[in-house]
N, C-alpha and C positions, 0 to 999 in steps of 0.2 A: 614357603618354605624355603630351606639353602640347598636342597635335593630337587624341586619340582620343577618340572617344567611350566614353564609361564608365558600368558598367551604375549603378541604384541601386541606393545603399548604405544598408546600416543603417535596413532600419523596422523604427521600435519604435513604444513607448508615450511621447507628447510631447505636451505641452497648448499649449493659449493663455492666455494672463495672464488674472489673476481680476482683480476690481475694482480702480480703481487701479493701483496698483505695489506691493500686497502680494505676498509671494511664500507658497506654499505648495510642499507634499512636498518639505520639504529634508531627503534620506535620508543624504548622506554630506557631512563638513566641507568645504565651498566649492563644491559641486555644489547650484545651487536649480535643481528642473523648475515648468514652468509649469503643468502637470497632467497630462491624460487624452487629449486629442484626438491622434491619430494621424499622422508625421509623418517623415520619413525627410534624411538628407544625400544628397547625390549631386552628382556632377562638374557645376560650371558652365561652360557652353557662353560661358556671358560673359563671364568671367575675374574675377566678382565673386562675394565668398563670405566664409565666416565665416571660414574656415582657406584659408590659403594655405600653398603650397611652392614654396619655391624650389630647383630642384634643383641648383645648380652653385656655386660662387662660389669664388675665386681670390685669394689674393696671392703667385703662386710668380714666382718670375724678375723680371720686371720689370711683371707683370700688375698689377691693381686692378680691383676690384667695386664699381661704382654700385649702388645700392641706394634704389628711391622706393616707399614705401606712402602710399596714397590713402583718405582716408575721403569716399566718396560719399556718404553719409549730409548731408544739408545743415542738419538737425536735429538730431540728437542728436550728441553727441564718443564714443570710443569706448575703453576701456581694452583695452588689446595685449600679449599675448604675443610676446615676439621672442627666440627663440633659435635660435643658430648651433652644428653640430654637424658635429663630424671629420669625412673622408672615411674614416677607416679601420673606424674601429667607432660611426660617428653620437654619440661623446662629448660632452657638454656646454663646449664651450668660449665661448661669451660667452652671457653671457641678462639681460635686464631687461625689462621693462615702459614702453609706449609711452603717453601720451597722446595722443591726438589731439580736438580742435575738429571742430566738423562746415564738412566741406569740405576738411578740410587735410591737406596735402601733408607725409610727412616725406622727406628725403633725406640718403644720407649717403654716404659711400667708407667700403671696405677696403681696407688695403696693407701691407705689410711695413714692419716698422718696422726701421732697418740695423743698430741699434745691437743689439737682443735680439733679430732674426729671428721675433717673434710679427706676427702679425695685429693689427694695430690700427685702431680703428674712430673717423672724422674727422667731425665734420657742424658747420656755422654754422645748423643750423636753431632755431626758437624754439619747437618745440613738447616739453611736458614728458615728464620721465624720472622713471623709479624705479630705482633711486638716479637723482639729481639730477645734470644735467651729461656722462652719456653722452654719448660722443662728443667733448666740450669739454675735460671735467676727467677722465674716469675715460674712458679707450680701448683698454687693454691685452687682448686676449685673453687666458684664463688655462687652467693647465695640469692642475689640482688632480683631475683625473676620466682625464687621461691614463696613458697606459701608466709607472708608476712605473721600471721598467728603462729606458727613454729617457733620456739625458743634451744636453745643448748641442741645438747646431743639429738633431741628430734629434725631439730635444724638440719644441722651437720650430716646425720644418718640420707638426705635427702640427694647425697652428691654421688653418696658410695654405690648406687647402683643404675643404671639405664643401658641405655643404647649408643651407638657411636655413628653420623654421620660422614661421609667422607664426598667429596664435590669437584671434580677437575673445573678450575673456574678459566682458564686460559695455559694456553702451552705459551712455554718463554723458544721462540728461535735463535738460533747462533747469529741470526744476519737476515737483515733486509727490511730497513724502514723504507716507508714512502718519502719523497719530499712535501715536507709540509707545508709550502706555496702553494701547491699542486696535488696534490693524491697521488701524483705518481707514481710509480718505483724508479729509486733510483738506477741510475744508467750503472755503478758499483756500489754496490750494496756494504752498508757499513756494517761493522760488529755491534749485537746488541750489550748496551753495558750492564743490564738487567741478567741475561745471560752470562756475562763473567763476573759479576756479583754472587750469582748463584751454583755456579760452575764448579768444580772442588777442585784442588791444586793441592797435589800432594796429598788426597786423603781430608782436605776441608776447607771449605768453602767460605771465602772471602767474606761474604756476610757484611758487614759493617767496621772491617780489620782496617779498610782503606777508604779515604776520600773520597773518592771515584765512585766505589760500592755500597758507599753510604749512599750518595746521592744518588744512583740509583734508583732504590728501597726507600729510600724516603719519599721519593715520587708519586709513591704508590698509597701515597695518603690524600692523594685528587683520583674526582669522581674522574674515568677517565673521558666518557661522554660531552665531558665541559673543561677537559684538560687545555683544550687550544685557546679558550675567550682568557684564558688568564696568561696567557704568554702575548708576545708581539708579532708572532708569524702573522705573514698575509693570509692562511688559511682559519683563522678566527672564525672568519662568520660563519664557515660550515664545518665547527667541531663538531653537530651533531650527526656528521655523516664517518666517526669513527676515528680518524687518523690520528687524533689525540692519544687511543688506546694501542694503537700501535706505536709514539713514543714517549710509551710509559713500559713499552718492551714488550705488548701483550699479543696475542695472536688466537685464532680460531682453535679452541681444545680440539686434540684426537684420541683424548680415553688413555685407553693403556694403563689403566691403574689395578693393581690385586693387591689388599690385604688379608693378613692372617692375624691372628690371634690365640691367645693362651691364657686360662685362669688356671692358675697354680694357688694350692691351700701351701703356703710356703713354710706350715708346724708338721701339717701331716702328708706332705709332698703330695698330694692328689693331683695330675693336670688334665686340664680339659680342654681341645685345642678343637679349630675350626676357621672354616675363611667364609670373607665376608661375601655378601652378597651383592652383586654386579649387575646395571644398567649399563648399556654402552649403546650408541647413536649409531644408525643402521641406513645407511643408502644414501649418508652426505653429511657434512659437518656439520658440528654441534652448535649450539649459539656461543659466544663469550657472555659470560657472566662474572665479569668481575666487578666486586664493590668493596672501597677501603676498608681496612680493619680500625676504624677510626669508632667513636664514642659517637660525633656530630646524630643530630636526629636528624630522621629521612625525611626531607621537605623540600618546598621546591626551591628551595635557597642552598644551590652545590656547592659544595665542598670546596676552598680553595678557588671561587669564582668572582671576577672584577668584572666581567660583563653582566652589570646591572636590568641591563635591556632586553637579556636574551628572555625569549618566551618559555616560561614552564611550563610543562601540560603531563611531565610525568605523577602518575597517584601512586601510594604505597598498593593499590589494589592490583594491578599491572605486575609486580614484582613477586607477589606474596599471595597466598590465600589465607594466611594467619589468620582465623577472627579477630584475635586480639590486637594488632596489630592494621587492621584497614579499618577504614573510615565510613567506611557506607553500610546501609542496612542489612542485620543478622537479626537473625533470633536468641531469643534469651527466653530458659527452661521451654523452648518449644513451643511455647502459645504470645509469647508479648514480644511486636517488634520493634527492635529497638534502632533509630536512629541515630550515627554520634556524630554526623556532620561531618568537621575538620578535627575529630580529636579524637584519638583511639583508645580504647581501654588502656594500653599499655604502649605508650612511644616509643616507636622501634627509631634501632639507630642502622649505622652503614654497616656495623657487625652482625647484625641479624639476617643479612645476604650474603651469596642466595640461600635460598633455603630449598627442600624437595619437591615444590612446588611453584620456585621463579620457574620461566619458559625456558626449556631445554631446547627445545626441539622446534619452537614454532614463533615469529619475530611477535611480540607482543603490540597489541595494538593501546593506544593510551584513553580508554573509554570509561563510561560514569560508575561501570562494576565491575573492569579488570576480568572476565571472564577469561580471558589464557590462563592465568595463574588457578585458577579453578576448573578449569581444563583440564590443565595438569596434574593436578593432583587426582582429579574423579580417575583418570586414565591410569597412572598408578596405581593407586588403590586396585583398580579392576583385574591389573596385571598380578598384583600379589593375593588376589580375594580367592578362598578355598570353600569348599563346604563340608570338610571334615578334617581332622588332626589326629593320626593315626602314629603310634609308637609302641617300644616298647617298656613296662618295667623291672626293675630287680627289686626287692627289697626280702629276699632268705635273709633271716635273723644269726641264722649260721657261720655268714662270712660278715658281717655288719653292714649288710649293703641297703643301700639308701638312694634314691630316685625322685628328682628335682624335674618336674617339664618348664621350658621356658617359652610365653607366647609374645611374640615385640610387632606394636600394631605402628612402624614410625611412621603414618600416613595418616592415620585418625586424627593428628594433629589439628589437619587444615577444614575437620569438619566437625568437631566438638573439642571445647579447651572448657578451662574451668576458671572464672574469674575471682581473685584472690581478694580483691575489694569487696565481694559480694559479703553483707551482712550474718555475723552468727549466727546458723542455723537456717540459713536463705540455702535456695538452689544456686550454686552458682554458674551452671552449664550456659555454654554459649553457644549458640548453632550456626553454622555459618548459613545465610540465607542461600545463596548463590549454589551450593555444594548441597544441598540437600531437594532441591526443586526437582522431582522425579527421578531422582540416582541415591537415595536415604540408604548407605550402607551404615549411618550413626544418625540415630533417632531418638526424639523422647520417649518413643515404645521400649527400645533394644537397651538404651542407657540408663543407668541409676547414678547416683553418688554413692561411696561406701561409708561405713559406720562411724567411720572419723573423719568424712566431713567435707572432704577435697578431695579423695579421688575419684575419678570415673569408672564406672565398670561395666562392661558390654557382656551381655548375656548371650550364653550360648545353647546348642540344642542337647536332644539326651547323649547320657555318654553309655558305650557299650563296654567291659570289659571280658575277656577271655583270658584263661590261665595258660599252663602249656599244653594243656588235655582235651582242648575244647570246650572246654565249661566256662557256659556263662551262666549267673544267676537269674533267676528270676526278676522279675522287676519291681515284686514288691520287696525280695530278702534286699536288695543295692542298696550297700550301706553309703552314701556318699555324704560328707560333712565337710562345709563349707564356713570356714572362716577367713575374715573376720565379720562379715556379715551374712547377716539370716536368709540361707536358701532353702527350700522345699528340697527335702531327702529323695533321690531317684527321681528326680527329676532333669536340673540344670546345674552347672555349674556358671560361674564368670570371669571374665577375664578384668582383674582390677589392675588400675595404671595402666600405662603406655606398653611397661615392658612388668607381667605378669610372671608370676613362678608357683607355679601348684605342684604342691609333694604328697607323693603319692603312699600312702599306710606310714607316716611318718610316727617313730615313736613318741610317748608320751613325751619324753625326755627332750624333745626337740620343738617343745611349745616354743620358746622365745624366738627362735627362727628355723630356716627352714634347713632338712637333717644335712644336704649335700653340698648347697650353692651358700650355704648362710643367711638367705636373704628375710629380711623384716618387712621393706618396705611394702611389698605387695604380694605376699609370701599367703596362700592357701594353703588345704588338706582335700585331699580326696584320701578315702577309708575303702579298699577293693576286697567284700570280703569271699572273693573267689578263691585266692591264693597271691602266696611273695611274689611268684614269679607269671608275665603273660604280657599280654599287650591290650592295648583299648582303643578305642575310638571315640573322638569327641565332637560331634555334629555342630557345623556351624553355619547352619542353610541362609538363616537371616534372608525368608521370603525369595529366595533362588537366588541372591547376590552373593550370599558366603559373605566372610570377613579377612582380612590382608593381613592374615597372619604368617609369621617367621618365627622360628624357635627350634630348640632341640631339647631331646630327653637327657640329661645328664647323671652317670649312675658313680658310687661312690663305695667299694669296700674295705675291709681292712686290707688288702692286699694290691688293688687296683682301682684306675678310676678310669671309665668311658663315655662317650658322650655320641648320639645317633641324632640325626638332623629326622625332622616331622616328614611326615607323608602326607600323601591328600587319598581317597578313592576318589 
C-alpha cells in the first residue's frame, strides 16, 4: 500500500562510482553497474526515489488524470522512462522518455479522446521528450500490445485505465566526460551537450530547437554499451567498459524523483489526489539502465553498431523477467513446459526496457536463464506483499456516497502473463518457470481467467466487514456478490486485472461502470449487508506469502471526494 512500511528489498552487489565518470563492470546491454559495494533498493518513506509507481490512472467516463513528475535534484538532470500500462494485463499502452533538467517539473493530463475513444496525453510542458513533442504532437495511446481479438470501443477502453511506471535510467551531469581514447577523466572537464540540450533557458529547454541540441538528443538512438564501436575512437575495442555511455551524456542515476497524481471528474468536479509509491537505491549508487527509445528489436545485433566482430553475449533474460519477451523455458497453463528457443511470444524492442525487473541494484551476468532479472522481480514482489488489505467505505444513500477500492499489482507481470495469440477458448496464461520455482506468489492454483476470456484473476482470502458500531455479520449472512465471474458467496473475492476496481454497495444504476471511478475494465462488486458505513478487511494470505498490492479507497458524494490509502494488519 502507499502508506505501508515496506521490507527492505533486493540486498545485492552494488557499488560506488569509480574515478570521474568512468564506468566499469558492464555485463549486459545498456546496464552498467558501479562496482562491488553492497547496497539495496528499499521502499522510500519520503516518497522520493529512483523508481516511482502510480497505482491507478483513468480516463473512463468524464474522468481525467493529472500527473506531475518532479526532479528534486538541483544539480543533475535525469533521463526518465515513463510507461503507462493497461489495467487488464499490464500491457504497454504508451511509453516515452522524459528528460528533466535540475529542479524541473513535468506535468501532463490523460483524458479520453471523444473521437477515437483512446486515452490521450496532453501537456504544455517545455521539458524534452523522446520522441520529441510527446503530449503536443504525439498524444494518442496505442493498442498494438493489447488483445487483438478486441475491436472498436472495447479495444479503445483498454487504454483508459491502468497504472504508471516511472524509472530513472540515468543522471545527466553538467560536465565531466572521460577521455574516449583512455577512459581516464579529462584534466579539464567539458560541458555535457545533453545537459545543455535539456537544461531550461528562460523557462524552455532547447530540445530540438538548435543543431547542437538535436545532435546530442539524436545520439540517444544508440545502445550505449556499444556506441563507441560505431565511432573511430581508439577506445572502440573496450566499449563494453562503458565509456560510450558517458559520451552520450549519461551517468549513474541518483534518483531524487517524486510524483503526484490527481483523478478529476471534469463534469461532477470530484477530485482524488495521491502520491506515487517510491523505491530508492540505498547504500550505494544504482545501475545505469538506459535503453534507446527505438522500435528496433532487442537482438544481439546492436543498434548503430558497425563492428560486426563484436561478441554478442547479452540475452533478453538478463534485463527482463517478462515471460512474453524471454526466450528461455517457461510454463504454459501451469502444466506444459514450453521452450521457445530463440523466439519470444512477443518480440521485444529497445523501448520495452527498462522495466521493473531490469536489474537496478545488481550487475547482471549473461546466463542461460537470466536469473538476475527474475531475482529482482521476486524481491520487488516480496517487498510489496501484504497478508491483508484494510480500509473504510462510505455508501450512505442520503448523501449519495459511493466507494471504489483500487488494487494494483505492478509486479505480477513478471510471474504470469496472458498470451493473446492463444486460440479462442484456450487458457492463455503463461507462467515464468524461473519465477515460480520455490517462490510462487502467482500459480495455476491461485489464478484463473475471467469470464471475458483474457483477464487474469488472483484469488484472495476471506472478507471481514464491520460497520461503524462494531457490528460484523455472521458468516452465513455475508452477502458478497462478485461479477463478472462466478465466485461463491461469503468466500472470497478476486483481483481481476493488474489494476482491479471493486465497488462496495454499488447502486443498481451503476451496473455498467463503477459509481465512483467509472471503471469498466476490471470492475467487480461487493455487497456488505451490515450497513452503509464502516470498514472491512480483505485477507490475502496466499500460503503465508501475501500478495503484492498497492492502492486506495476512493469515496465520492454529492458534496465531496476523498481517498484513503490501503493499510495492512
